[in-house]
C-alpha positions in Angstrom: 14.4 9.5 2.5 15.7 6.2 3.7 14.1 3.1 2.4 12.6 0.7 5.0 11.9 -2.1 2.5 13.7 -3.1 -0.7 12.4 -5.9 -3.1 14.4 -6.7 -6.1 13.6 -9.0 -9.1 11.3 -11.1 -7.0 9.7 -14.2 -8.6 7.4 -16.8 -7.2 6.1 -19.8 -9.3 3.5 -22.3 -8.7 2.8 -25.5 -10.6 -0.8 -26.4 -11.3 -1.5 -30.0 -10.2 -3.9 -30.7 -12.9 -1.9 -29.6 -15.9 1.7 -29.2 -14.6 1.5 -25.7 -16.0 3.9 -23.3 -14.3 2.1 -20.1 -13.1 4.1 -17.0 -12.3 2.3 -15.5 -9.2 5.1 -12.9 -8.9 7.0 -12.0 -12.1 10.2 -10.0 -11.7 8.8 -7.5 -9.1 11.0 -4.7 -7.8 10.1 -1.7 -5.5 11.2 0.3 -2.5 9.2 1.3 0.5 10.3 4.7 2.2 10.5 4.6 6.0 7.4 5.7 7.9 5.3 5.7 4.8 1.9 4.0 4.0 2.6 1.8 0.9 -0.2 -0.1 -0.8 -0.2 -3.1 -3.2 -3.4 -2.7 -5.3 -4.9 -5.0 -7.9 -7.6 -7.5 -8.6 -7.8 -11.1 -7.1 -5.0 -13.2 -8.5 -2.6 -10.3 -9.4 0.1 -11.4 -6.9 -0.4 -8.8 -4.2 -1.1 -11.2 -1.3 1.7 -13.5 -2.5 4.2 -10.7 -2.5 3.0 -9.7 1.1 3.4 -13.3 2.3 7.0 -13.3 0.9 7.7 -10.2 2.8 6.4 -11.9 5.9 8.4 -15.0 5.2 5.3 -17.2 5.0 6.2 -18.0 1.4 9.6 -18.5 -0.1 10.2 -16.9 -3.4 12.0 -18.7 -6.2 14.4 -15.8 -7.1 15.2 -12.3 -6.0 16.0 -10.5 -2.8 14.2 -8.8 0.0 15.9 -6.5 2.6 14.4 -4.6 5.6 16.2 -1.5 7.0 19.4 -2.4 5.2 19.4 -6.1 6.4 18.8 -9.0 3.9 15.9 -11.2 5.0 15.8 -13.2 1.8 18.2 -13.9 -1.0 17.7 -16.8 -3.5 21.3 -16.5 -4.7 22.7 -16.6 -1.2 20.1 -19.2 0.0 19.1 -16.9 2.8 15.5 -17.1 4.1 15.0 -15.6 7.6 12.1 -17.1 9.4 9.0 -14.9 10.0 9.5 -14.6 13.8 13.0 -13.3 13.2 11.9 -10.6 10.7 11.3 -7.1 12.0 7.6 -7.3 11.1 4.0 -7.6 12.6 1.2 -8.7 10.4 -2.6 -8.3 10.6 -4.4 -10.9 8.6 -7.7 -10.4 6.8 -9.5 -12.2 9.7 -7.5 -10.2 12.4 -6.4 -13.4 14.1 -8.0 -12.5 17.4 -8.1 -15.5 19.8 -11.6 -16.0 21.0 -10.6 -17.9 24.3 -8.6 -14.8 25.5 -9.8 -11.5 26.9 -9.0 -8.3 25.1 -5.9 -7.6 27.5 -4.4 -11.0 27.0 -4.8 -10.7 23.2 -3.0 -7.5 23.2 -0.3 -8.7 25.6 0.5 -11.9 23.7 3.7 -10.5 21.9 5.0 -9.2 25.2 4.6 -12.6 26.8 5.8 -14.8 23.9 7.3 -12.5 21.2 10.8 -11.4 20.4 10.9 -8.9 23.2 9.4 -10.2 26.4 8.4 -7.9 29.2 7.7 -8.4 32.9 4.2 -8.4 34.3 4.5 -4.9 35.5 5.7 -3.8 32.1 3.0 -5.6 30.3 0.3 -4.0 32.5 1.8 -0.5 31.8 2.4 -0.9 28.0 -0.9 -2.8 27.2 -2.9 -0.4 29.2 -1.4 2.6 27.4 -1.8 1.0 24.0 -5.6 0.0 24.6 -6.0 3.6 25.7 -4.6 5.0 22.5 -6.8 2.7 20.4 -10.0 3.4 22.4 -10.3 -0.1 24.0 -9.2 0.7 27.6 -12.6 0.1 28.9 -12.8 -3.2 27.3 -9.6 -4.8 28.6 -11.5 -7.3 30.8 -14.0 -8.5 28.1 -13.8 -11.5 26.0 -12.6 -10.7 22.5 -15.8 -12.3 21.0 -17.8 -9.5 22.7 -16.1 -6.8 20.5 -17.6 -5.5 17.3 -15.8 -5.8 13.9 -14.2 -2.5 14.2 -13.1 -3.0 17.8 -11.5 -6.3 16.8 -9.6 -4.5 14.1 -8.3 -1.9 16.6 -7.3 -4.7 18.9 -5.4 -6.5 16.1 -3.6 -3.2 15.4 -2.8 -2.7 19.0 -1.3 -6.3 19.3 0.7 -5.7 16.2 2.1 -2.4 17.3 3.1 -3.8 20.7 5.5 -6.0 18.8 7.3 -2.8 18.0 7.7 -3.7 14.3 9.9 -2.0 11.9 7.4 -3.0 9.1 3.6 -3.5 9.6 1.9 -5.8 7.1 -1.9 -5.5 6.6 -3.7 -8.0 4.4 -7.1 -6.5 3.4 -8.1 -5.7 7.0 -11.2 -3.9 6.1 -12.8 -6.3 3.7 -15.0 -8.1 6.2 -16.7 -4.8 7.3 -19.8 -3.0 6.0 -19.3 0.0 3.8 -20.0 2.6 6.5 -17.6 1.1 9.0 -14.9 0.6 6.4 -15.1 4.3 5.6 -14.8 5.2 9.3 -12.0 2.9 10.1 -10.1 3.9 7.0 -9.5 7.2 8.5 -8.6 5.7 11.9 -6.1 3.4 10.3 -4.3 6.2 8.5 -4.3 8.2 11.8 -2.8 5.3 13.7 0.0 4.8 11.1 0.9 8.5 11.2 0.7 8.6 15.0 3.1 5.6 15.5 5.2 6.4 12.4 5.5 2.7 11.4 6.3 1.7 7.9 3.1 0.1 6.6 2.6 -2.2 3.6 -1.2 -2.6 2.9 -2.9 -5.1 0.4 -6.2 -4.3 -1.1 -8.4 -4.7 -4.1 -10.4 -1.7 -3.2 -9.3 1.4 -5.3 -11.0 3.8 -2.9 -9.1 2.5 0.1 -5.8 2.7 -1.8 -6.4 6.3 -3.0 -7.5 7.5 0.5 -4.8 5.8 2.7 -1.6 5.6 0.6 1.6 7.7 0.2 2.6 5.4 -2.7 0.5 2.8 -4.6 1.8 -0.1 -6.7 -0.8 -1.4 -9.2 -0.3 -5.0 -9.9 -1.7 -7.2 -12.7 -0.9 -10.9 -13.5 2.1 -10.9 -11.2 3.6 -7.8 -12.6 3.8 -4.1 -11.7 1.7 -1.9 -14.1 2.6 1.4 -12.3 4.0 2.8 -9.2 3.1 6.4 -8.1 1.3 8.6 -5.6 -2.5 8.4 -5.5 -2.8 11.5 -7.8 -0.3 10.1 -10.2 -2.1 6.8 -10.5 -5.5 8.4 -10.9 -4.7 11.4 -13.1 -1.8 10.0 -15.1 -2.3 6.3 -15.6 0.3 4.7 -17.9 -1.9 1.8 -19.2 -5.4 0.9 -20.1 -5.4 -1.6 -17.2 -4.5 1.2 -14.7 -7.0 3.7 -16.1 -9.8 1.2 -16.2 -9.1 -0.4 -12.8 -8.6 2.7 -10.7 -11.6 4.9 -10.9 -14.0 5.4 -13.8 -12.6 6.2 -17.2 -13.7 6.8 -20.8 -11.4 4.9 -23.0 -11.5 5.9 -26.7 -9.3 3.9 -29.3 -7.4 5.9 -31.8 -4.1 6.4 -33.7 -1.5 9.1 -33.4 -2.2 11.8 -35.9 0.9 13.8 -35.4 3.1 15.1 -32.6 1.5 18.3 -31.4 3.6 21.4 -30.2 3.8 22.1 -26.5 4.4 18.6 -25.4 1.1 17.2 -26.4 -0.2 14.3 -28.6 -2.9 14.5 -31.2 -5.0 11.4 -31.5 -7.3 10.7 -34.5 -10.3 8.9 -33.1 -13.9 8.1 -34.2 -15.2 11.2 -32.5 -12.6 13.5 -34.0 -9.1 14.8 -33.3 -8.3 14.7 -29.6 -5.5 16.8 -27.9 -3.8 14.9 -25.2 -1.6 16.9 -22.9 -0.9 14.0 -20.6 1.0 10.8 -21.5 3.8 8.5 -20.2 7.0 8.7 -22.2 6.7 5.8 -24.7 9.8 3.5 -25.4 10.2 5.3 -28.7 8.8 8.7 -29.9 5.2 8.2 -31.1 4.7 8.1 -34.9 1.8 8.8 -37.1 -0.5 5.8 -37.2 0.6 4.3 -33.9 -2.3 2.8 -32.1 -3.3 4.3 -28.7 -6.2 4.8 -26.3 -7.3 8.1 -25.0 -8.4 8.2 -21.4 -10.6 10.9 -19.9 -12.3 10.7 -16.6 -16.0 11.7 -16.4 -15.3 14.7 -14.2 -13.1 16.2 -16.9 -15.9 15.8 -19.5 -17.8 19.1 -19.4 -21.3 19.2 -20.8 -22.4 22.6 -22.3 -25.4 23.8 -24.0 -23.9 23.8 -27.5 -20.6 22.5 -29.1 -20.2 26.0 -30.8 -20.1 27.6 -27.3 -16.5 29.0 -26.7 -13.4 28.0 -28.5 -10.6 25.4 -28.2 -9.8 21.9 -28.9 -11.7 18.7 -27.9 -15.2 20.1 -28.4 -17.9 18.0 -30.0 -21.7 17.9 -30.5 -23.3 15.2 -28.4 -26.7 13.8 -27.4 -27.9 13.1 -23.9 -28.6 9.4 -23.4 -29.4 9.5 -19.7 -29.0 11.6 -16.5 -28.8 10.8 -12.8 -29.3 13.6 -10.3 -27.0 13.0 -7.2 -27.5 16.3 -5.3 -24.1 17.8 -5.7 -23.9 16.9 -9.4 -25.5 15.1 -12.3 -24.0 12.0 -13.8 -24.8 11.9 -17.6 -24.2 9.4 -20.3 -23.8 11.1 -23.7 -23.1 9.9 -27.1 -20.7 11.5 -29.6 -21.4 9.8 -32.8 -21.3 6.1 -31.9 -19.1 6.7 -28.9 -20.6 6.6 -25.4 -19.0 8.9 -22.8 -19.8 9.2 -19.1 -19.7 12.8 -17.7 -20.2 14.8 -14.5 -22.4 17.8 -15.0 -23.4 20.7 -12.8 -26.3 19.8 -10.5 -28.5 22.4 -12.0 -27.7 21.6 -15.7 -30.9 21.6 -17.7 -30.3 18.6 -19.8 -32.7 15.7 -20.5 -32.4 12.4 -22.4 -32.6 13.2 -26.2 -31.3 16.8 -25.8 -28.5 17.9 -28.1 -25.6 19.4 -26.2 -21.9 19.8 -26.5 -19.0 18.3 -24.7 -15.5 19.5 -23.9 -12.8 17.0 -23.1 -10.3 19.1 -21.1 -7.0 18.6 -23.0 -5.0 19.2 -19.7 -6.6 16.1 -18.2 -6.8 14.0 -21.5 -4.3 11.1 -21.3 -2.7 9.2 -24.3 -2.1 5.5 -23.4 0.3 3.3 -25.4 -0.7 0.0 -23.8 
Protein backbone atom coordinates (compact mmCIF):
# COMPACT_ATOMS: atom_id res chain seq x y z
CA UNK A 1 0.00 0.00 0.00
CA UNK A 2 1.27 3.45 -0.94
CA UNK A 3 2.26 5.81 1.85
CA UNK A 4 0.55 9.20 1.90
CA UNK A 5 2.75 10.77 4.59
CA UNK A 6 6.35 10.06 5.58
CA UNK A 7 8.04 11.59 8.60
CA UNK A 8 11.72 10.88 9.14
CA UNK A 9 13.91 11.73 12.17
CA UNK A 10 11.78 14.74 13.11
CA UNK A 11 12.93 16.88 16.03
CA UNK A 12 11.49 20.04 17.54
CA UNK A 13 13.14 21.84 20.44
CA UNK A 14 11.91 24.67 22.63
CA UNK A 15 13.98 26.71 25.06
CA UNK A 16 12.36 27.51 28.39
CA UNK A 17 12.53 31.26 29.03
CA UNK A 18 12.89 31.00 32.79
CA UNK A 19 15.83 28.53 32.81
CA UNK A 20 17.16 28.43 29.20
CA UNK A 21 16.68 24.68 29.44
CA UNK A 22 16.19 22.99 26.06
CA UNK A 23 13.04 20.83 25.87
CA UNK A 24 12.61 18.28 23.08
CA UNK A 25 8.92 18.37 22.21
CA UNK A 26 9.58 15.91 19.36
CA UNK A 27 12.58 13.63 19.74
CA UNK A 28 13.67 11.69 16.63
CA UNK A 29 10.17 10.73 15.48
CA UNK A 30 9.69 8.65 12.32
CA UNK A 31 6.56 7.02 10.90
CA UNK A 32 4.65 6.38 7.66
CA UNK A 33 0.92 6.84 7.04
CA UNK A 34 -0.76 4.61 4.45
CA UNK A 35 -3.01 6.24 1.87
CA UNK A 36 -6.73 6.41 2.75
CA UNK A 37 -6.09 5.20 6.31
CA UNK A 38 -7.12 6.61 9.68
CA UNK A 39 -3.91 7.24 11.63
CA UNK A 40 -3.94 8.40 15.26
CA UNK A 41 -1.33 10.11 17.43
CA UNK A 42 -2.20 9.11 21.01
CA UNK A 43 -0.65 10.19 24.27
CA UNK A 44 -0.98 12.35 27.40
CA UNK A 45 -0.72 16.14 27.43
CA UNK A 46 2.79 17.29 26.63
CA UNK A 47 3.82 14.11 24.80
CA UNK A 48 4.45 15.89 21.48
CA UNK A 49 1.45 14.74 19.48
CA UNK A 50 -0.01 18.19 18.76
CA UNK A 51 3.43 19.62 17.97
CA UNK A 52 3.91 16.79 15.48
CA UNK A 53 0.55 17.63 13.87
CA UNK A 54 1.45 21.32 13.69
CA UNK A 55 4.73 20.44 11.98
CA UNK A 56 2.76 18.38 9.44
CA UNK A 57 0.48 21.36 8.86
CA UNK A 58 3.39 23.79 8.51
CA UNK A 59 2.30 25.79 11.54
CA UNK A 60 5.57 24.86 13.30
CA UNK A 61 9.00 24.40 11.74
CA UNK A 62 10.97 21.43 13.03
CA UNK A 63 14.66 21.76 13.86
CA UNK A 64 15.66 18.63 11.95
CA UNK A 65 14.18 15.83 9.90
CA UNK A 66 12.00 15.52 6.81
CA UNK A 67 8.29 15.41 5.93
CA UNK A 68 6.88 14.29 2.60
CA UNK A 69 3.29 13.99 1.37
CA UNK A 70 2.40 11.74 -1.55
CA UNK A 71 6.06 11.53 -2.49
CA UNK A 72 6.68 15.30 -2.47
CA UNK A 73 8.89 16.89 0.17
CA UNK A 74 7.13 19.63 2.14
CA UNK A 75 9.83 20.00 4.80
CA UNK A 76 13.54 19.22 4.90
CA UNK A 77 15.86 20.76 7.48
CA UNK A 78 18.95 19.72 5.50
CA UNK A 79 17.63 21.18 2.25
CA UNK A 80 16.15 24.22 4.07
CA UNK A 81 12.77 23.49 2.54
CA UNK A 82 9.62 24.49 4.43
CA UNK A 83 6.49 24.70 2.26
CA UNK A 84 3.89 27.13 3.64
CA UNK A 85 0.65 25.70 5.11
CA UNK A 86 -1.51 27.00 2.25
CA UNK A 87 0.68 25.22 -0.30
CA UNK A 88 0.58 21.85 1.46
CA UNK A 89 -2.08 19.33 0.29
CA UNK A 90 -3.85 19.40 3.64
CA UNK A 91 -6.94 20.60 5.45
CA UNK A 92 -7.04 20.95 9.23
CA UNK A 93 -9.90 20.90 11.72
CA UNK A 94 -8.75 22.50 14.99
CA UNK A 95 -10.04 21.65 18.44
CA UNK A 96 -12.41 24.62 18.38
CA UNK A 97 -13.56 23.80 14.79
CA UNK A 98 -12.70 27.32 13.57
CA UNK A 99 -16.29 28.11 12.56
CA UNK A 100 -16.77 31.81 11.76
CA UNK A 101 -19.73 33.14 13.80
CA UNK A 102 -20.42 36.08 11.44
CA UNK A 103 -21.06 33.73 8.51
CA UNK A 104 -23.96 31.49 7.69
CA UNK A 105 -23.52 27.74 7.32
CA UNK A 106 -23.32 27.87 3.51
CA UNK A 107 -20.70 30.64 3.57
CA UNK A 108 -18.58 28.80 6.13
CA UNK A 109 -18.56 25.68 3.98
CA UNK A 110 -17.94 27.63 0.75
CA UNK A 111 -14.92 29.52 2.11
CA UNK A 112 -12.22 27.25 0.56
CA UNK A 113 -13.97 27.39 -2.81
CA UNK A 114 -13.90 31.20 -2.71
CA UNK A 115 -10.48 31.86 -1.22
CA UNK A 116 -8.62 28.52 -1.23
CA UNK A 117 -6.14 26.82 -3.55
CA UNK A 118 -8.83 25.81 -6.07
CA UNK A 119 -11.41 28.55 -6.49
CA UNK A 120 -14.79 27.88 -8.07
CA UNK A 121 -17.49 29.86 -9.84
CA UNK A 122 -20.68 30.78 -7.98
CA UNK A 123 -22.61 28.09 -9.81
CA UNK A 124 -19.99 25.50 -8.94
CA UNK A 125 -19.95 26.66 -5.31
CA UNK A 126 -23.71 26.28 -5.02
CA UNK A 127 -23.59 22.80 -6.52
CA UNK A 128 -20.63 21.46 -4.53
CA UNK A 129 -21.48 23.06 -1.18
CA UNK A 130 -25.09 21.93 -1.47
CA UNK A 131 -24.01 18.37 -2.21
CA UNK A 132 -21.52 18.35 0.67
CA UNK A 133 -24.01 19.77 3.20
CA UNK A 134 -26.45 17.09 2.09
CA UNK A 135 -23.89 14.38 2.74
CA UNK A 136 -23.13 15.61 6.26
CA UNK A 137 -26.79 16.16 7.15
CA UNK A 138 -26.76 19.98 7.14
CA UNK A 139 -28.61 20.78 3.93
CA UNK A 140 -31.60 22.16 5.86
CA UNK A 141 -29.31 24.50 7.84
CA UNK A 142 -27.54 26.20 4.91
CA UNK A 143 -29.16 29.61 5.54
CA UNK A 144 -28.77 29.57 9.31
CA UNK A 145 -26.09 31.42 11.23
CA UNK A 146 -23.35 29.05 12.33
CA UNK A 147 -23.89 30.09 15.96
CA UNK A 148 -27.32 28.43 15.79
CA UNK A 149 -25.75 24.99 15.30
CA UNK A 150 -25.16 22.49 18.09
CA UNK A 151 -21.65 21.29 18.92
CA UNK A 152 -22.12 18.15 16.84
CA UNK A 153 -23.46 20.13 13.88
CA UNK A 154 -20.53 22.53 14.08
CA UNK A 155 -18.17 19.58 13.91
CA UNK A 156 -19.91 18.31 10.78
CA UNK A 157 -19.69 21.78 9.25
CA UNK A 158 -15.96 21.95 10.01
CA UNK A 159 -15.47 18.55 8.35
CA UNK A 160 -17.55 19.61 5.33
CA UNK A 161 -15.47 22.76 4.88
CA UNK A 162 -12.24 20.76 5.22
CA UNK A 163 -13.34 18.13 2.70
CA UNK A 164 -14.33 20.82 0.18
CA UNK A 165 -10.64 21.76 0.11
CA UNK A 166 -10.13 18.34 -1.54
CA UNK A 167 -7.15 17.62 0.73
CA UNK A 168 -4.80 14.72 0.23
CA UNK A 169 -4.34 14.66 4.02
CA UNK A 170 -6.92 15.66 6.66
CA UNK A 171 -5.53 16.74 10.04
CA UNK A 172 -7.80 16.59 13.10
CA UNK A 173 -6.70 18.05 16.44
CA UNK A 174 -8.88 16.56 19.22
CA UNK A 175 -12.14 17.59 17.49
CA UNK A 176 -14.36 15.71 19.97
CA UNK A 177 -12.83 16.95 23.21
CA UNK A 178 -15.31 19.82 23.71
CA UNK A 179 -18.39 17.58 23.47
CA UNK A 180 -20.23 15.66 26.18
CA UNK A 181 -19.62 11.91 26.49
CA UNK A 182 -22.82 10.78 24.74
CA UNK A 183 -22.31 13.08 21.76
CA UNK A 184 -18.63 12.11 21.52
CA UNK A 185 -19.63 8.46 21.21
CA UNK A 186 -22.19 9.25 18.48
CA UNK A 187 -19.90 11.51 16.46
CA UNK A 188 -17.00 9.08 16.75
CA UNK A 189 -18.93 6.67 14.55
CA UNK A 190 -19.91 9.45 12.15
CA UNK A 191 -16.33 10.64 11.88
CA UNK A 192 -15.07 7.18 10.95
CA UNK A 193 -17.92 6.76 8.46
CA UNK A 194 -17.06 10.12 6.80
CA UNK A 195 -13.39 9.14 6.52
CA UNK A 196 -14.23 5.82 4.91
CA UNK A 197 -16.83 7.39 2.61
CA UNK A 198 -14.52 10.09 1.27
CA UNK A 199 -11.36 7.93 1.43
CA UNK A 200 -9.14 10.76 2.62
CA UNK A 201 -5.95 10.01 4.54
CA UNK A 202 -6.65 11.21 8.09
CA UNK A 203 -4.22 11.97 10.92
CA UNK A 204 -5.99 12.38 14.24
CA UNK A 205 -4.65 13.67 17.55
CA UNK A 206 -6.22 12.59 20.85
CA UNK A 207 -5.45 11.76 24.45
CA UNK A 208 -8.59 9.59 24.63
CA UNK A 209 -7.65 5.92 24.35
CA UNK A 210 -11.25 4.90 23.61
CA UNK A 211 -11.38 7.21 20.60
CA UNK A 212 -8.06 5.91 19.34
CA UNK A 213 -9.07 2.25 19.64
CA UNK A 214 -12.48 2.80 18.04
CA UNK A 215 -11.42 4.98 15.11
CA UNK A 216 -7.97 4.00 14.01
CA UNK A 217 -6.34 1.73 11.48
CA UNK A 218 -2.97 2.52 13.05
CA UNK A 219 -2.06 4.12 16.38
CA UNK A 220 1.19 5.80 17.41
CA UNK A 221 1.55 6.00 21.20
CA UNK A 222 3.79 8.92 22.17
CA UNK A 223 5.44 9.75 25.46
CA UNK A 224 7.81 12.63 26.22
CA UNK A 225 8.35 13.42 22.58
CA UNK A 226 9.17 9.87 21.56
CA UNK A 227 7.28 6.99 20.00
CA UNK A 228 6.58 4.17 22.45
CA UNK A 229 4.77 1.87 20.00
CA UNK A 230 3.20 1.82 16.54
CA UNK A 231 0.54 -0.77 15.70
CA UNK A 232 -3.08 -1.61 15.05
CA UNK A 233 -5.56 -1.04 17.89
CA UNK A 234 -5.50 -4.75 18.78
CA UNK A 235 -1.69 -4.83 18.77
CA UNK A 236 -1.48 -1.77 21.01
CA UNK A 237 -4.07 -3.14 23.45
CA UNK A 238 -3.27 -6.87 23.47
CA UNK A 239 0.51 -6.75 22.98
CA UNK A 240 1.91 -3.56 24.56
CA UNK A 241 5.69 -3.27 24.38
CA UNK A 242 6.24 -1.15 27.50
CA UNK A 243 4.78 -0.43 30.92
CA UNK A 244 3.77 3.03 29.70
CA UNK A 245 1.68 1.68 26.81
CA UNK A 246 0.12 -1.05 28.97
CA UNK A 247 -0.85 1.44 31.67
CA UNK A 248 -1.95 4.29 29.39
CA UNK A 249 -4.07 2.27 26.96
CA UNK A 250 -6.85 0.50 28.83
CA UNK A 251 -6.75 -0.99 32.29
CA UNK A 252 -3.86 -3.27 33.19
CA UNK A 253 -2.59 -5.31 36.12
CA UNK A 254 1.19 -4.83 36.26
CA UNK A 255 3.16 -7.27 38.41
CA UNK A 256 6.95 -6.82 38.83
CA UNK A 257 9.21 -9.83 38.62
CA UNK A 258 12.35 -11.37 37.14
CA UNK A 259 12.93 -13.88 34.37
CA UNK A 260 13.03 -17.37 35.87
CA UNK A 261 14.01 -19.19 32.71
CA UNK A 262 13.20 -19.31 29.04
CA UNK A 263 10.19 -21.58 28.76
CA UNK A 264 9.52 -23.85 25.81
CA UNK A 265 7.07 -23.04 23.07
CA UNK A 266 8.04 -19.36 22.78
CA UNK A 267 7.00 -18.34 26.29
CA UNK A 268 8.74 -16.58 29.17
CA UNK A 269 8.46 -17.67 32.80
CA UNK A 270 8.48 -14.79 35.29
CA UNK A 271 9.19 -15.22 38.98
CA UNK A 272 6.87 -12.82 40.87
CA UNK A 273 5.60 -12.31 44.41
CA UNK A 274 2.41 -14.23 43.55
CA UNK A 275 4.29 -17.15 42.03
CA UNK A 276 5.61 -18.29 38.67
CA UNK A 277 3.76 -16.66 35.75
CA UNK A 278 3.84 -18.06 32.23
CA UNK A 279 3.86 -15.25 29.62
CA UNK A 280 3.10 -16.27 26.07
CA UNK A 281 3.19 -12.68 24.77
CA UNK A 282 6.23 -10.44 24.69
CA UNK A 283 8.04 -8.10 22.35
CA UNK A 284 11.41 -9.36 21.20
CA UNK A 285 13.96 -7.73 23.57
CA UNK A 286 17.27 -6.29 22.28
CA UNK A 287 18.98 -9.40 23.64
CA UNK A 288 17.58 -12.81 24.64
CA UNK A 289 16.14 -12.65 28.19
CA UNK A 290 18.39 -14.11 30.87
CA UNK A 291 17.61 -15.48 34.31
CA UNK A 292 17.26 -12.68 36.86
CA UNK A 293 16.45 -9.99 34.29
CA UNK A 294 13.83 -7.58 35.64
CA UNK A 295 10.48 -7.30 33.91
CA UNK A 296 6.81 -6.53 34.49
CA UNK A 297 3.96 -8.89 33.74
CA UNK A 298 0.86 -7.28 32.20
CA UNK A 299 -2.55 -8.92 32.32
CA UNK A 300 -5.79 -7.17 31.41
CA UNK A 301 -8.72 -7.56 33.88
CA UNK A 302 -10.82 -9.38 31.26
CA UNK A 303 -8.15 -12.07 31.09
CA UNK A 304 -8.15 -12.68 34.86
CA UNK A 305 -10.70 -15.45 35.42
CA UNK A 306 -12.19 -15.85 38.89
CA UNK A 307 -13.14 -19.42 39.83
CA UNK A 308 -14.55 -21.02 42.96
CA UNK A 309 -11.24 -22.61 43.94
CA UNK A 310 -7.59 -22.53 42.78
CA UNK A 311 -7.63 -26.34 42.71
CA UNK A 312 -10.35 -26.32 40.06
CA UNK A 313 -8.86 -27.55 36.77
CA UNK A 314 -5.22 -27.76 35.76
CA UNK A 315 -2.65 -25.56 34.06
CA UNK A 316 -0.28 -22.64 34.75
CA UNK A 317 -1.01 -19.25 36.33
CA UNK A 318 -3.54 -20.53 38.91
CA UNK A 319 -3.48 -19.03 42.39
CA UNK A 320 -5.61 -18.86 45.53
CA UNK A 321 -7.07 -15.39 46.09
CA UNK A 322 -9.43 -13.45 48.33
CA UNK A 323 -12.20 -11.15 47.09
CA UNK A 324 -11.69 -7.58 48.24
CA UNK A 325 -14.63 -5.91 46.48
CA UNK A 326 -17.23 -6.55 43.78
CA UNK A 327 -19.24 -4.27 41.51
CA UNK A 328 -22.21 -5.56 39.54
CA UNK A 329 -22.47 -3.93 36.09
CA UNK A 330 -25.28 -5.95 34.52
CA UNK A 331 -23.32 -7.83 31.85
CA UNK A 332 -20.43 -8.64 34.21
CA UNK A 333 -18.97 -8.12 37.65
CA UNK A 334 -15.80 -6.13 38.22
CA UNK A 335 -13.85 -7.58 41.10
CA UNK A 336 -10.78 -6.61 43.07
CA UNK A 337 -8.96 -9.64 44.47
CA UNK A 338 -5.75 -10.09 46.41
CA UNK A 339 -3.20 -12.80 45.70
CA UNK A 340 -0.91 -12.59 48.71
CA UNK A 341 -0.05 -8.89 48.89
CA UNK A 342 -0.74 -8.23 45.21
CA UNK A 343 -4.01 -6.56 44.22
CA UNK A 344 -5.55 -7.61 40.89
CA UNK A 345 -8.58 -6.28 39.02
CA UNK A 346 -10.71 -8.90 37.29
CA UNK A 347 -13.88 -9.22 35.24
CA UNK A 348 -16.19 -12.01 36.40
CA UNK A 349 -19.39 -13.58 35.16
CA UNK A 350 -22.47 -11.49 35.97
CA UNK A 351 -23.88 -14.35 38.04
CA UNK A 352 -20.68 -15.26 39.86
CA UNK A 353 -21.47 -15.88 43.53
CA UNK A 354 -18.57 -14.02 45.12
CA UNK A 355 -18.62 -11.56 48.00
CA UNK A 356 -15.94 -9.53 49.77
CA UNK A 357 -13.94 -11.81 52.04
CA UNK A 358 -14.62 -15.00 50.04
CA UNK A 359 -11.76 -17.32 49.19
CA UNK A 360 -11.60 -17.98 45.43
CA UNK A 361 -9.12 -18.92 42.77
CA UNK A 362 -7.80 -16.85 39.86
CA UNK A 363 -6.45 -17.94 36.50
CA UNK A 364 -4.30 -15.53 34.50
CA UNK A 365 -4.66 -16.76 30.94
CA UNK A 366 -1.08 -17.40 29.70
CA UNK A 367 -2.09 -16.69 26.08
CA UNK A 368 -2.92 -13.09 27.07
CA UNK A 369 -0.22 -12.57 29.70
CA UNK A 370 2.51 -10.17 28.47
CA UNK A 371 6.13 -9.87 29.57
CA UNK A 372 7.34 -6.24 29.42
CA UNK A 373 11.01 -5.38 29.43
CA UNK A 374 10.65 -1.62 29.92
